[in-house]
mmCIF file of the N, C-alpha and C atoms, coordinates in Angstrom:
data_MODEL
# 
_entry.id   MODEL 
# 
loop_
_atom_site.group_PDB 
_atom_site.id 
_atom_site.type_symbol 
_atom_site.label_atom_id 
_atom_site.label_alt_id 
_atom_site.label_comp_id 
_atom_site.label_asym_id 
_atom_site.label_entity_id 
_atom_site.label_seq_id 
_atom_site.pdbx_PDB_ins_code 
_atom_site.Cartn_x 
_atom_site.Cartn_y 
_atom_site.Cartn_z 
_atom_site.occupancy 
_atom_site.B_iso_or_equiv 
_atom_site.pdbx_formal_charge 
_atom_site.auth_seq_id 
_atom_site.auth_comp_id 
_atom_site.auth_asym_id 
_atom_site.auth_atom_id 
_atom_site.pdbx_PDB_model_num 
ATOM 1   N N  . MET A 1 1  ? 12.607  -25.930 -138.652 1.00 0.00 ? 1  MET A N  1 
ATOM 2   C CA . MET A 1 1  ? 11.419  -25.113 -138.564 1.00 0.00 ? 1  MET A CA 1 
ATOM 3   C C  . MET A 1 1  ? 10.637  -25.036 -139.806 1.00 0.00 ? 1  MET A C  1 
ATOM 4   N N  . ILE A 1 2  ? 11.364  -25.025 -140.916 1.00 0.00 ? 2  ILE A N  1 
ATOM 5   C CA . ILE A 1 2  ? 10.675  -24.880 -142.232 1.00 0.00 ? 2  ILE A CA 1 
ATOM 6   C C  . ILE A 1 2  ? 10.019  -26.221 -142.544 1.00 0.00 ? 2  ILE A C  1 
ATOM 7   N N  . TYR A 1 3  ? 10.613  -27.371 -142.160 1.00 0.00 ? 3  TYR A N  1 
ATOM 8   C CA . TYR A 1 3  ? 10.057  -28.626 -142.334 1.00 0.00 ? 3  TYR A CA 1 
ATOM 9   C C  . TYR A 1 3  ? 8.709   -28.762 -141.589 1.00 0.00 ? 3  TYR A C  1 
ATOM 10  N N  . THR A 1 4  ? 8.574   -28.275 -140.383 1.00 0.00 ? 4  THR A N  1 
ATOM 11  C CA . THR A 1 4  ? 7.377   -28.380 -139.708 1.00 0.00 ? 4  THR A CA 1 
ATOM 12  C C  . THR A 1 4  ? 6.333   -27.508 -140.242 1.00 0.00 ? 4  THR A C  1 
ATOM 13  N N  . ILE A 1 5  ? 6.619   -26.348 -140.838 1.00 0.00 ? 5  ILE A N  1 
ATOM 14  C CA . ILE A 1 5  ? 5.712   -25.497 -141.397 1.00 0.00 ? 5  ILE A CA 1 
ATOM 15  C C  . ILE A 1 5  ? 5.049   -26.141 -142.824 1.00 0.00 ? 5  ILE A C  1 
ATOM 16  N N  . ILE A 1 6  ? 6.053   -26.684 -143.490 1.00 0.00 ? 6  ILE A N  1 
ATOM 17  C CA . ILE A 1 6  ? 5.584   -27.330 -144.782 1.00 0.00 ? 6  ILE A CA 1 
ATOM 18  C C  . ILE A 1 6  ? 4.719   -28.612 -144.357 1.00 0.00 ? 6  ILE A C  1 
ATOM 19  N N  . PHE A 1 7  ? 5.124   -29.374 -143.518 1.00 0.00 ? 7  PHE A N  1 
ATOM 20  C CA . PHE A 1 7  ? 4.328   -30.543 -143.081 1.00 0.00 ? 7  PHE A CA 1 
ATOM 21  C C  . PHE A 1 7  ? 2.985   -30.101 -142.696 1.00 0.00 ? 7  PHE A C  1 
ATOM 22  N N  . LEU A 1 8  ? 2.770   -28.963 -141.806 1.00 0.00 ? 8  LEU A N  1 
ATOM 23  C CA . LEU A 1 8  ? 1.630   -28.476 -141.365 1.00 0.00 ? 8  LEU A CA 1 
ATOM 24  C C  . LEU A 1 8  ? 0.673   -27.990 -142.559 1.00 0.00 ? 8  LEU A C  1 
ATOM 25  N N  . ILE A 1 9  ? 1.356   -27.492 -143.576 1.00 0.00 ? 9  ILE A N  1 
ATOM 26  C CA . ILE A 1 9  ? 0.605   -27.008 -144.793 1.00 0.00 ? 9  ILE A CA 1 
ATOM 27  C C  . ILE A 1 9  ? 0.080   -28.279 -145.526 1.00 0.00 ? 9  ILE A C  1 
ATOM 28  N N  . PHE A 1 10 ? 0.754   -29.259 -145.645 1.00 0.00 ? 10 PHE A N  1 
ATOM 29  C CA . PHE A 1 10 ? 0.310   -30.575 -146.193 1.00 0.00 ? 10 PHE A CA 1 
ATOM 30  C C  . PHE A 1 10 ? -0.764  -31.087 -145.365 1.00 0.00 ? 10 PHE A C  1 
ATOM 31  N N  . ALA A 1 11 ? -0.651  -31.081 -144.059 1.00 0.00 ? 11 ALA A N  1 
ATOM 32  C CA . ALA A 1 11 ? -1.780  -31.605 -143.125 1.00 0.00 ? 11 ALA A CA 1 
ATOM 33  C C  . ALA A 1 11 ? -3.086  -30.794 -143.345 1.00 0.00 ? 11 ALA A C  1 
ATOM 34  N N  . VAL A 1 12 ? -2.885  -29.485 -143.438 1.00 0.00 ? 12 VAL A N  1 
ATOM 35  C CA . VAL A 1 12 ? -4.133  -28.619 -143.649 1.00 0.00 ? 12 VAL A CA 1 
ATOM 36  C C  . VAL A 1 12 ? -4.789  -29.052 -144.967 1.00 0.00 ? 12 VAL A C  1 
ATOM 37  N N  . ILE A 1 13 ? -4.070  -29.332 -145.966 1.00 0.00 ? 13 ILE A N  1 
ATOM 38  C CA . ILE A 1 13 ? -4.541  -29.681 -147.234 1.00 0.00 ? 13 ILE A CA 1 
ATOM 39  C C  . ILE A 1 13 ? -5.176  -31.097 -147.253 1.00 0.00 ? 13 ILE A C  1 
ATOM 40  N N  . MET A 1 14 ? -4.661  -32.014 -146.448 1.00 0.00 ? 14 MET A N  1 
ATOM 41  C CA . MET A 1 14 ? -5.130  -33.410 -146.453 1.00 0.00 ? 14 MET A CA 1 
ATOM 42  C C  . MET A 1 14 ? -6.298  -33.587 -145.726 1.00 0.00 ? 14 MET A C  1 
ATOM 43  N N  . VAL A 1 15 ? -6.567  -32.915 -144.615 1.00 0.00 ? 15 VAL A N  1 
ATOM 44  C CA . VAL A 1 15 ? -7.786  -33.073 -143.749 1.00 0.00 ? 15 VAL A CA 1 
ATOM 45  C C  . VAL A 1 15 ? -9.085  -32.761 -144.568 1.00 0.00 ? 15 VAL A C  1 
ATOM 46  N N  . PRO A 1 16 ? -9.196  -31.635 -145.213 1.00 0.00 ? 16 PRO A N  1 
ATOM 47  C CA . PRO A 1 16 ? -10.376 -31.463 -146.016 1.00 0.00 ? 16 PRO A CA 1 
ATOM 48  C C  . PRO A 1 16 ? -10.631 -32.371 -147.163 1.00 0.00 ? 16 PRO A C  1 
ATOM 49  N N  . LEU A 1 17 ? -9.571  -32.845 -147.757 1.00 0.00 ? 17 LEU A N  1 
ATOM 50  C CA . LEU A 1 17 ? -9.629  -33.848 -148.928 1.00 0.00 ? 17 LEU A CA 1 
ATOM 51  C C  . LEU A 1 17 ? -10.187 -35.113 -148.427 1.00 0.00 ? 17 LEU A C  1 
ATOM 52  N N  . ALA A 1 18 ? -9.682  -35.590 -147.311 1.00 0.00 ? 18 ALA A N  1 
ATOM 53  C CA . ALA A 1 18 ? -10.117 -36.749 -146.709 1.00 0.00 ? 18 ALA A CA 1 
ATOM 54  C C  . ALA A 1 18 ? -11.536 -36.657 -146.237 1.00 0.00 ? 18 ALA A C  1 
ATOM 55  N N  . MET A 1 19 ? -12.040 -35.529 -145.675 1.00 0.00 ? 19 MET A N  1 
ATOM 56  C CA . MET A 1 19 ? -13.318 -35.486 -145.368 1.00 0.00 ? 19 MET A CA 1 
ATOM 57  C C  . MET A 1 19 ? -14.339 -35.389 -146.566 1.00 0.00 ? 19 MET A C  1 
ATOM 58  N N  . LYS A 1 20 ? -13.765 -34.685 -147.617 1.00 0.00 ? 20 LYS A N  1 
ATOM 59  C CA . LYS A 1 20 ? -14.687 -34.670 -148.814 1.00 0.00 ? 20 LYS A CA 1 
ATOM 60  C C  . LYS A 1 20 ? -14.739 -36.076 -149.462 1.00 0.00 ? 20 LYS A C  1 
ATOM 61  N N  . ALA A 1 21 ? -13.654 -36.935 -149.404 1.00 0.00 ? 21 ALA A N  1 
ATOM 62  C CA . ALA A 1 21 ? -13.731 -38.111 -150.087 1.00 0.00 ? 21 ALA A CA 1 
ATOM 63  C C  . ALA A 1 21 ? -14.696 -39.141 -149.211 1.00 0.00 ? 21 ALA A C  1 
ATOM 64  N N  . VAL A 1 22 ? -14.854 -38.977 -148.024 1.00 0.00 ? 22 VAL A N  1 
ATOM 65  C CA . VAL A 1 22 ? -15.629 -39.776 -147.266 1.00 0.00 ? 22 VAL A CA 1 
ATOM 66  C C  . VAL A 1 22 ? -17.172 -39.263 -147.308 1.00 0.00 ? 22 VAL A C  1 
ATOM 67  N N  . SER A 1 23 ? -17.444 -37.978 -147.350 1.00 0.00 ? 23 SER A N  1 
ATOM 68  C CA . SER A 1 23 ? -18.732 -37.412 -147.318 1.00 0.00 ? 23 SER A CA 1 
ATOM 69  C C  . SER A 1 23 ? -19.344 -36.994 -148.597 1.00 0.00 ? 23 SER A C  1 
ATOM 70  N N  . ASP A 1 24 ? -18.681 -37.044 -149.718 1.00 0.00 ? 24 ASP A N  1 
ATOM 71  C CA . ASP A 1 24 ? -19.285 -36.532 -150.912 1.00 0.00 ? 24 ASP A CA 1 
ATOM 72  C C  . ASP A 1 24 ? -20.315 -37.547 -151.510 1.00 0.00 ? 24 ASP A C  1 
ATOM 73  N N  . LYS A 1 25 ? -21.440 -37.162 -151.965 1.00 0.00 ? 25 LYS A N  1 
ATOM 74  C CA . LYS A 1 25 ? -22.431 -37.960 -152.407 1.00 0.00 ? 25 LYS A CA 1 
ATOM 75  C C  . LYS A 1 25 ? -22.197 -38.450 -153.856 1.00 0.00 ? 25 LYS A C  1 
ATOM 76  N N  . ASN A 1 26 ? -21.418 -37.597 -154.697 1.00 0.00 ? 26 ASN A N  1 
ATOM 77  C CA . ASN A 1 26 ? -21.146 -38.208 -155.988 1.00 0.00 ? 26 ASN A CA 1 
ATOM 78  C C  . ASN A 1 26 ? -19.866 -38.969 -155.873 1.00 0.00 ? 26 ASN A C  1 
ATOM 79  N N  . ILE A 1 27 ? -19.946 -40.269 -156.282 1.00 0.00 ? 27 ILE A N  1 
ATOM 80  C CA . ILE A 1 27 ? -18.892 -41.271 -155.935 1.00 0.00 ? 27 ILE A CA 1 
ATOM 81  C C  . ILE A 1 27 ? -17.761 -41.047 -156.897 1.00 0.00 ? 27 ILE A C  1 
ATOM 82  N N  . THR A 1 28 ? -17.936 -40.392 -158.116 1.00 0.00 ? 28 THR A N  1 
ATOM 83  C CA . THR A 1 28 ? -16.849 -40.028 -159.010 1.00 0.00 ? 28 THR A CA 1 
ATOM 84  C C  . THR A 1 28 ? -16.030 -38.906 -158.256 1.00 0.00 ? 28 THR A C  1 
ATOM 85  N N  . HIS A 1 29 ? -16.709 -37.938 -157.749 1.00 0.00 ? 29 HIS A N  1 
ATOM 86  C CA . HIS A 1 29 ? -15.940 -36.830 -157.093 1.00 0.00 ? 29 HIS A CA 1 
ATOM 87  C C  . HIS A 1 29 ? -15.257 -37.404 -155.834 1.00 0.00 ? 29 HIS A C  1 
ATOM 88  N N  . ALA A 1 30 ? -15.888 -38.346 -155.146 1.00 0.00 ? 30 ALA A N  1 
ATOM 89  C CA . ALA A 1 30 ? -15.258 -38.922 -153.908 1.00 0.00 ? 30 ALA A CA 1 
ATOM 90  C C  . ALA A 1 30 ? -13.901 -39.630 -154.347 1.00 0.00 ? 30 ALA A C  1 
ATOM 91  N N  . ALA A 1 31 ? -13.869 -40.366 -155.465 1.00 0.00 ? 31 ALA A N  1 
ATOM 92  C CA . ALA A 1 31 ? -12.712 -41.106 -156.002 1.00 0.00 ? 31 ALA A CA 1 
ATOM 93  C C  . ALA A 1 31 ? -11.674 -40.041 -156.384 1.00 0.00 ? 31 ALA A C  1 
ATOM 94  N N  . ILE A 1 32 ? -12.092 -38.883 -156.911 1.00 0.00 ? 32 ILE A N  1 
ATOM 95  C CA . ILE A 1 32 ? -11.012 -37.929 -157.303 1.00 0.00 ? 32 ILE A CA 1 
ATOM 96  C C  . ILE A 1 32 ? -10.476 -37.201 -155.983 1.00 0.00 ? 32 ILE A C  1 
ATOM 97  N N  . TYR A 1 33 ? -11.363 -36.943 -155.054 1.00 0.00 ? 33 TYR A N  1 
ATOM 98  C CA . TYR A 1 33 ? -10.813 -36.488 -153.683 1.00 0.00 ? 33 TYR A CA 1 
ATOM 99  C C  . TYR A 1 33 ? -9.970  -37.453 -153.086 1.00 0.00 ? 33 TYR A C  1 
ATOM 100 N N  . LEU A 1 34 ? -10.188 -38.704 -153.148 1.00 0.00 ? 34 LEU A N  1 
ATOM 101 C CA . LEU A 1 34 ? -9.345  -39.768 -152.564 1.00 0.00 ? 34 LEU A CA 1 
ATOM 102 C C  . LEU A 1 34 ? -7.956  -39.740 -153.341 1.00 0.00 ? 34 LEU A C  1 
ATOM 103 N N  . MET A 1 35 ? -8.007  -39.606 -154.634 1.00 0.00 ? 35 MET A N  1 
ATOM 104 C CA . MET A 1 35 ? -6.728  -39.540 -155.395 1.00 0.00 ? 35 MET A CA 1 
ATOM 105 C C  . MET A 1 35 ? -5.939  -38.384 -155.026 1.00 0.00 ? 35 MET A C  1 
ATOM 106 N N  . ALA A 1 36 ? -6.508  -37.108 -154.914 1.00 0.00 ? 36 ALA A N  1 
ATOM 107 C CA . ALA A 1 36 ? -5.782  -36.020 -154.421 1.00 0.00 ? 36 ALA A CA 1 
ATOM 108 C C  . ALA A 1 36 ? -5.333  -36.098 -153.006 1.00 0.00 ? 36 ALA A C  1 
ATOM 109 N N  . PHE A 1 37 ? -5.953  -36.824 -152.140 1.00 0.00 ? 37 PHE A N  1 
ATOM 110 C CA . PHE A 1 37 ? -5.531  -37.017 -150.701 1.00 0.00 ? 37 PHE A CA 1 
ATOM 111 C C  . PHE A 1 37 ? -4.297  -37.918 -150.798 1.00 0.00 ? 37 PHE A C  1 
ATOM 112 N N  . LEU A 1 38 ? -4.403  -38.928 -151.563 1.00 0.00 ? 38 LEU A N  1 
ATOM 113 C CA . LEU A 1 38 ? -3.181  -39.870 -151.644 1.00 0.00 ? 38 LEU A CA 1 
ATOM 114 C C  . LEU A 1 38 ? -2.044  -39.138 -152.300 1.00 0.00 ? 38 LEU A C  1 
ATOM 115 N N  . PHE A 1 39 ? -2.198  -38.286 -153.246 1.00 0.00 ? 39 PHE A N  1 
ATOM 116 C CA . PHE A 1 39 ? -1.082  -37.602 -153.833 1.00 0.00 ? 39 PHE A CA 1 
ATOM 117 C C  . PHE A 1 39 ? -0.397  -36.633 -152.799 1.00 0.00 ? 39 PHE A C  1 
ATOM 118 N N  . VAL A 1 40 ? -1.201  -35.974 -152.022 1.00 0.00 ? 40 VAL A N  1 
ATOM 119 C CA . VAL A 1 40 ? -0.624  -35.076 -151.039 1.00 0.00 ? 40 VAL A CA 1 
ATOM 120 C C  . VAL A 1 40 ? 0.049   -35.976 -149.901 1.00 0.00 ? 40 VAL A C  1 
ATOM 121 N N  . LEU A 1 41 ? -0.530  -37.112 -149.565 1.00 0.00 ? 41 LEU A N  1 
ATOM 122 C CA . LEU A 1 41 ? 0.058   -37.898 -148.590 1.00 0.00 ? 41 LEU A CA 1 
ATOM 123 C C  . LEU A 1 41 ? 1.407   -38.447 -149.033 1.00 0.00 ? 41 LEU A C  1 
ATOM 124 N N  . SER A 1 42 ? 1.441   -38.897 -150.356 1.00 0.00 ? 42 SER A N  1 
ATOM 125 C CA . SER A 1 42 ? 2.636   -39.275 -150.912 1.00 0.00 ? 42 SER A CA 1 
ATOM 126 C C  . SER A 1 42 ? 3.752   -38.204 -151.050 1.00 0.00 ? 42 SER A C  1 
ATOM 127 N N  . ALA A 1 43 ? 3.338   -36.950 -151.210 1.00 0.00 ? 43 ALA A N  1 
ATOM 128 C CA . ALA A 1 43 ? 4.237   -35.902 -151.302 1.00 0.00 ? 43 ALA A CA 1 
ATOM 129 C C  . ALA A 1 43 ? 4.766   -35.539 -149.851 1.00 0.00 ? 43 ALA A C  1 
ATOM 130 N N  . SER A 1 44 ? 3.990   -35.776 -148.805 1.00 0.00 ? 44 SER A N  1 
ATOM 131 C CA . SER A 1 44 ? 4.490   -35.605 -147.421 1.00 0.00 ? 44 SER A CA 1 
ATOM 132 C C  . SER A 1 44 ? 5.403   -36.672 -147.117 1.00 0.00 ? 44 SER A C  1 
ATOM 133 N N  . PHE A 1 45 ? 5.093   -37.865 -147.453 1.00 0.00 ? 45 PHE A N  1 
ATOM 134 C CA . PHE A 1 45 ? 6.183   -38.990 -147.246 1.00 0.00 ? 45 PHE A CA 1 
ATOM 135 C C  . PHE A 1 45 ? 7.523   -38.689 -147.861 1.00 0.00 ? 45 PHE A C  1 
ATOM 136 N N  . ILE A 1 46 ? 7.411   -38.294 -149.139 1.00 0.00 ? 46 ILE A N  1 
ATOM 137 C CA . ILE A 1 46 ? 8.592   -38.012 -149.928 1.00 0.00 ? 46 ILE A CA 1 
ATOM 138 C C  . ILE A 1 46 ? 9.365   -36.764 -149.173 1.00 0.00 ? 46 ILE A C  1 
ATOM 139 N N  . PHE A 1 47 ? 8.546   -35.801 -148.777 1.00 0.00 ? 47 PHE A N  1 
ATOM 140 C CA . PHE A 1 47 ? 9.211   -34.626 -148.067 1.00 0.00 ? 47 PHE A CA 1 
ATOM 141 C C  . PHE A 1 47 ? 9.853   -34.976 -146.793 1.00 0.00 ? 47 PHE A C  1 
ATOM 142 N N  . LEU A 1 48 ? 9.283   -35.933 -145.977 1.00 0.00 ? 48 LEU A N  1 
ATOM 143 C CA . LEU A 1 48 ? 9.821   -36.259 -144.803 1.00 0.00 ? 48 LEU A CA 1 
ATOM 144 C C  . LEU A 1 48 ? 10.976  -37.177 -144.883 1.00 0.00 ? 48 LEU A C  1 
ATOM 145 N N  . GLY A 1 49 ? 11.306  -37.693 -146.049 1.00 0.00 ? 49 GLY A N  1 
ATOM 146 C CA . GLY A 1 49 ? 12.445  -38.527 -146.234 1.00 0.00 ? 49 GLY A CA 1 
ATOM 147 C C  . GLY A 1 49 ? 12.288  -39.914 -146.488 1.00 0.00 ? 49 GLY A C  1 
ATOM 148 N N  . ALA A 1 50 ? 10.989  -40.354 -146.488 1.00 0.00 ? 50 ALA A N  1 
ATOM 149 C CA . ALA A 1 50 ? 10.664  -41.726 -146.844 1.00 0.00 ? 50 ALA A CA 1 
ATOM 150 C C  . ALA A 1 50 ? 10.267  -41.858 -148.341 1.00 0.00 ? 50 ALA A C  1 
ATOM 151 N N  . SER A 1 51 ? 11.255  -41.616 -149.150 1.00 0.00 ? 51 SER A N  1 
ATOM 152 C CA . SER A 1 51 ? 10.978  -41.464 -150.555 1.00 0.00 ? 51 SER A CA 1 
ATOM 153 C C  . SER A 1 51 ? 10.450  -42.803 -151.185 1.00 0.00 ? 51 SER A C  1 
ATOM 154 N N  . ILE A 1 52 ? 10.951  -43.993 -150.729 1.00 0.00 ? 52 ILE A N  1 
ATOM 155 C CA . ILE A 1 52 ? 10.494  -45.199 -151.219 1.00 0.00 ? 52 ILE A CA 1 
ATOM 156 C C  . ILE A 1 52 ? 8.961   -45.410 -150.918 1.00 0.00 ? 52 ILE A C  1 
ATOM 157 N N  . VAL A 1 53 ? 8.581   -45.141 -149.690 1.00 0.00 ? 53 VAL A N  1 
ATOM 158 C CA . VAL A 1 53 ? 7.204   -45.182 -149.292 1.00 0.00 ? 53 VAL A CA 1 
ATOM 159 C C  . VAL A 1 53 ? 6.304   -44.284 -150.105 1.00 0.00 ? 53 VAL A C  1 
ATOM 160 N N  . GLY A 1 54 ? 6.832   -43.156 -150.319 1.00 0.00 ? 54 GLY A N  1 
ATOM 161 C CA . GLY A 1 54 ? 6.120   -42.208 -151.159 1.00 0.00 ? 54 GLY A CA 1 
ATOM 162 C C  . GLY A 1 54 ? 5.911   -42.606 -152.623 1.00 0.00 ? 54 GLY A C  1 
ATOM 163 N N  . ALA A 1 55 ? 7.097   -43.107 -153.251 1.00 0.00 ? 55 ALA A N  1 
ATOM 164 C CA . ALA A 1 55 ? 7.058   -43.670 -154.576 1.00 0.00 ? 55 ALA A CA 1 
ATOM 165 C C  . ALA A 1 55 ? 6.144   -44.870 -154.584 1.00 0.00 ? 55 ALA A C  1 
ATOM 166 N N  . VAL A 1 56 ? 6.206   -45.864 -153.755 1.00 0.00 ? 56 VAL A N  1 
ATOM 167 C CA . VAL A 1 56 ? 5.305   -46.956 -153.785 1.00 0.00 ? 56 VAL A CA 1 
ATOM 168 C C  . VAL A 1 56 ? 3.805   -46.589 -153.689 1.00 0.00 ? 56 VAL A C  1 
ATOM 169 N N  . GLU A 1 57 ? 3.518   -45.516 -152.797 1.00 0.00 ? 57 GLU A N  1 
ATOM 170 C CA . GLU A 1 57 ? 2.176   -45.102 -152.720 1.00 0.00 ? 57 GLU A CA 1 
ATOM 171 C C  . GLU A 1 57 ? 1.686   -44.498 -154.019 1.00 0.00 ? 57 GLU A C  1 
ATOM 172 N N  . LEU A 1 58 ? 2.588   -43.756 -154.691 1.00 0.00 ? 58 LEU A N  1 
ATOM 173 C CA . LEU A 1 58 ? 2.256   -43.166 -155.991 1.00 0.00 ? 58 LEU A CA 1 
ATOM 174 C C  . LEU A 1 58 ? 1.907   -44.173 -157.061 1.00 0.00 ? 58 LEU A C  1 
ATOM 175 N N  . LEU A 1 59 ? 2.679   -45.186 -157.047 1.00 0.00 ? 59 LEU A N  1 
ATOM 176 C CA . LEU A 1 59 ? 2.663   -46.217 -158.037 1.00 0.00 ? 59 LEU A CA 1 
ATOM 177 C C  . LEU A 1 59 ? 1.510   -47.129 -157.670 1.00 0.00 ? 59 LEU A C  1 
ATOM 178 N N  . VAL A 1 60 ? 1.345   -47.631 -156.575 1.00 0.00 ? 60 VAL A N  1 
ATOM 179 C CA . VAL A 1 60 ? 0.401   -48.644 -156.181 1.00 0.00 ? 60 VAL A CA 1 
ATOM 180 C C  . VAL A 1 60 ? -1.112  -48.025 -156.002 1.00 0.00 ? 60 VAL A C  1 
ATOM 181 N N  . PHE A 1 61 ? -1.113  -47.140 -155.022 1.00 0.00 ? 61 PHE A N  1 
ATOM 182 C CA . PHE A 1 61 ? -2.481  -46.570 -154.788 1.00 0.00 ? 61 PHE A CA 1 
ATOM 183 C C  . PHE A 1 61 ? -3.028  -45.674 -155.715 1.00 0.00 ? 61 PHE A C  1 
ATOM 184 N N  . ILE A 1 62 ? -2.223  -44.650 -156.218 1.00 0.00 ? 62 ILE A N  1 
ATOM 185 C CA . ILE A 1 62 ? -2.746  -43.777 -157.302 1.00 0.00 ? 62 ILE A CA 1 
ATOM 186 C C  . ILE A 1 62 ? -2.752  -44.374 -158.600 1.00 0.00 ? 62 ILE A C  1 
ATOM 187 N N  . GLY A 1 63 ? -1.651  -45.177 -158.909 1.00 0.00 ? 63 GLY A N  1 
ATOM 188 C CA . GLY A 1 63 ? -1.584  -45.646 -160.241 1.00 0.00 ? 63 GLY A CA 1 
ATOM 189 C C  . GLY A 1 63 ? -2.459  -46.869 -160.445 1.00 0.00 ? 63 GLY A C  1 
ATOM 190 N N  . ALA A 1 64 ? -2.769  -47.608 -159.471 1.00 0.00 ? 64 ALA A N  1 
ATOM 191 C CA . ALA A 1 64 ? -3.544  -48.833 -159.747 1.00 0.00 ? 64 ALA A CA 1 
ATOM 192 C C  . ALA A 1 64 ? -4.902  -48.841 -159.037 1.00 0.00 ? 64 ALA A C  1 
ATOM 193 N N  . VAL A 1 65 ? -4.990  -48.603 -157.685 1.00 0.00 ? 65 VAL A N  1 
ATOM 194 C CA . VAL A 1 65 ? -6.110  -48.855 -156.977 1.00 0.00 ? 65 VAL A CA 1 
ATOM 195 C C  . VAL A 1 65 ? -7.167  -47.765 -157.444 1.00 0.00 ? 65 VAL A C  1 
ATOM 196 N N  . VAL A 1 66 ? -6.755  -46.466 -157.387 1.00 0.00 ? 66 VAL A N  1 
ATOM 197 C CA . VAL A 1 66 ? -7.703  -45.446 -157.590 1.00 0.00 ? 66 VAL A CA 1 
ATOM 198 C C  . VAL A 1 66 ? -8.140  -45.432 -159.146 1.00 0.00 ? 66 VAL A C  1 
ATOM 199 N N  . THR A 1 67 ? -7.261  -45.808 -159.978 1.00 0.00 ? 67 THR A N  1 
ATOM 200 C CA . THR A 1 67 ? -7.572  -45.928 -161.347 1.00 0.00 ? 67 THR A CA 1 
ATOM 201 C C  . THR A 1 67 ? -8.573  -47.114 -161.634 1.00 0.00 ? 67 THR A C  1 
ATOM 202 N N  . LEU A 1 68 ? -8.364  -48.106 -160.924 1.00 0.00 ? 68 LEU A N  1 
ATOM 203 C CA . LEU A 1 68 ? -9.356  -49.255 -160.945 1.00 0.00 ? 68 LEU A CA 1 
ATOM 204 C C  . LEU A 1 68 ? -10.746 -48.927 -160.424 1.00 0.00 ? 68 LEU A C  1 
ATOM 205 N N  . ILE A 1 69 ? -10.727 -48.087 -159.316 1.00 0.00 ? 69 ILE A N  1 
ATOM 206 C CA . ILE A 1 69 ? -11.970 -47.643 -158.752 1.00 0.00 ? 69 ILE A CA 1 
ATOM 207 C C  . ILE A 1 69 ? -12.699 -46.703 -159.862 1.00 0.00 ? 69 ILE A C  1 
ATOM 208 N N  . VAL A 1 70 ? -11.995 -45.817 -160.387 1.00 0.00 ? 70 VAL A N  1 
ATOM 209 C CA . VAL A 1 70 ? -12.598 -44.900 -161.323 1.00 0.00 ? 70 VAL A CA 1 
ATOM 210 C C  . VAL A 1 70 ? -13.069 -45.596 -162.588 1.00 0.00 ? 70 VAL A C  1 
ATOM 211 N N  . PHE A 1 71 ? -12.330 -46.450 -163.113 1.00 0.00 ? 71 PHE A N  1 
ATOM 212 C CA . PHE A 1 71 ? -12.935 -47.354 -164.263 1.00 0.00 ? 71 PHE A CA 1 
ATOM 213 C C  . PHE A 1 71 ? -14.098 -48.229 -163.804 1.00 0.00 ? 71 PHE A C  1 
ATOM 214 N N  . THR A 1 72 ? -14.064 -48.670 -162.696 1.00 0.00 ? 72 THR A N  1 
ATOM 215 C CA . THR A 1 72 ? -15.215 -49.430 -162.194 1.00 0.00 ? 72 THR A CA 1 
ATOM 216 C C  . THR A 1 72 ? -16.508 -48.624 -162.139 1.00 0.00 ? 72 THR A C  1 
ATOM 217 N N  . ILE A 1 73 ? -16.325 -47.461 -161.619 1.00 0.00 ? 73 ILE A N  1 
ATOM 218 C CA . ILE A 1 73 ? -17.412 -46.536 -161.508 1.00 0.00 ? 73 ILE A CA 1 
ATOM 219 C C  . ILE A 1 73 ? -18.001 -46.180 -162.881 1.00 0.00 ? 73 ILE A C  1 
ATOM 220 N N  . MET A 1 74 ? -17.011 -45.916 -163.764 1.00 0.00 ? 74 MET A N  1 
ATOM 221 C CA . MET A 1 74 ? -17.488 -45.519 -165.164 1.00 0.00 ? 74 MET A CA 1 
ATOM 222 C C  . MET A 1 74 ? -18.141 -46.688 -165.861 1.00 0.00 ? 74 MET A C  1 
ATOM 223 N N  . LEU A 1 75 ? -17.612 -47.965 -165.633 1.00 0.00 ? 75 LEU A N  1 
ATOM 224 C CA . LEU A 1 75 ? -18.219 -49.059 -166.355 1.00 0.00 ? 75 LEU A CA 1 
ATOM 225 C C  . LEU A 1 75 ? -19.589 -49.510 -165.793 1.00 0.00 ? 75 LEU A C  1 
ATOM 226 N N  . THR A 1 76 ? -19.723 -49.267 -164.531 1.00 0.00 ? 76 THR A N  1 
ATOM 227 C CA . THR A 1 76 ? -20.979 -49.763 -163.873 1.00 0.00 ? 76 THR A CA 1 
ATOM 228 C C  . THR A 1 76 ? -22.044 -48.557 -163.759 1.00 0.00 ? 76 THR A C  1 
ATOM 229 N N  . GLY A 1 77 ? -21.653 -47.361 -164.210 1.00 0.00 ? 77 GLY A N  1 
ATOM 230 C CA . GLY A 1 77 ? -22.543 -46.348 -164.260 1.00 0.00 ? 77 GLY A CA 1 
ATOM 231 C C  . GLY A 1 77 ? -22.850 -45.894 -162.842 1.00 0.00 ? 77 GLY A C  1 
ATOM 232 N N  . GLY A 1 78 ? -21.820 -45.579 -162.042 1.00 0.00 ? 78 GLY A N  1 
ATOM 233 C CA . GLY A 1 78 ? -22.034 -45.145 -160.691 1.00 0.00 ? 78 GLY A CA 1 
ATOM 234 C C  . GLY A 1 78 ? -22.908 -44.006 -160.523 1.00 0.00 ? 78 GLY A C  1 
ATOM 235 N N  . LYS A 1 79 ? -23.855 -44.159 -159.645 1.00 0.00 ? 79 LYS A N  1 
ATOM 236 C CA . LYS A 1 79 ? -24.889 -43.104 -159.396 1.00 0.00 ? 79 LYS A CA 1 
ATOM 237 C C  . LYS A 1 79 ? -24.532 -42.447 -158.043 1.00 0.00 ? 79 LYS A C  1 
ATOM 238 N N  . GLU A 1 80 ? -25.275 -41.327 -157.784 1.00 0.00 ? 80 GLU A N  1 
ATOM 239 C CA . GLU A 1 80 ? -25.101 -40.672 -156.491 1.00 0.00 ? 80 GLU A CA 1 
ATOM 240 C C  . GLU A 1 80 ? -25.551 -41.670 -155.350 1.00 0.00 ? 80 GLU A C  1 
ATOM 241 N N  . LEU A 1 81 ? -24.865 -41.516 -154.219 1.00 0.00 ? 81 LEU A N  1 
ATOM 242 C CA . LEU A 1 81 ? -25.204 -42.261 -153.128 1.00 0.00 ? 81 LEU A CA 1 
ATOM 243 C C  . LEU A 1 81 ? -26.543 -41.791 -152.452 1.00 0.00 ? 81 LEU A C  1 
ATOM 244 N N  . GLU A 1 82 ? -27.248 -42.708 -151.885 1.00 0.00 ? 82 GLU A N  1 
ATOM 245 C CA . GLU A 1 82 ? -28.569 -42.123 -151.244 1.00 0.00 ? 82 GLU A CA 1 
ATOM 246 C C  . GLU A 1 82 ? -28.467 -41.989 -149.820 1.00 0.00 ? 82 GLU A C  1 
# 
């Protein structure tokens, strides 16, 4: 029962983060929302017992992909989307 409640709390946190990552006009903020979403998703994987999947997601997606996106935005001078 407690596992279901905690998973639902993670789900309630993930849905607004995903919506903000897709709909935010500032591309830097969208990348930060994506990073937060992936962190909560990784925490939910670890909580559900798939610790290897959660660790790989932390290392690969948050550690590499989102960092690459943020550096690309910073180097190219990412502007607000129109």
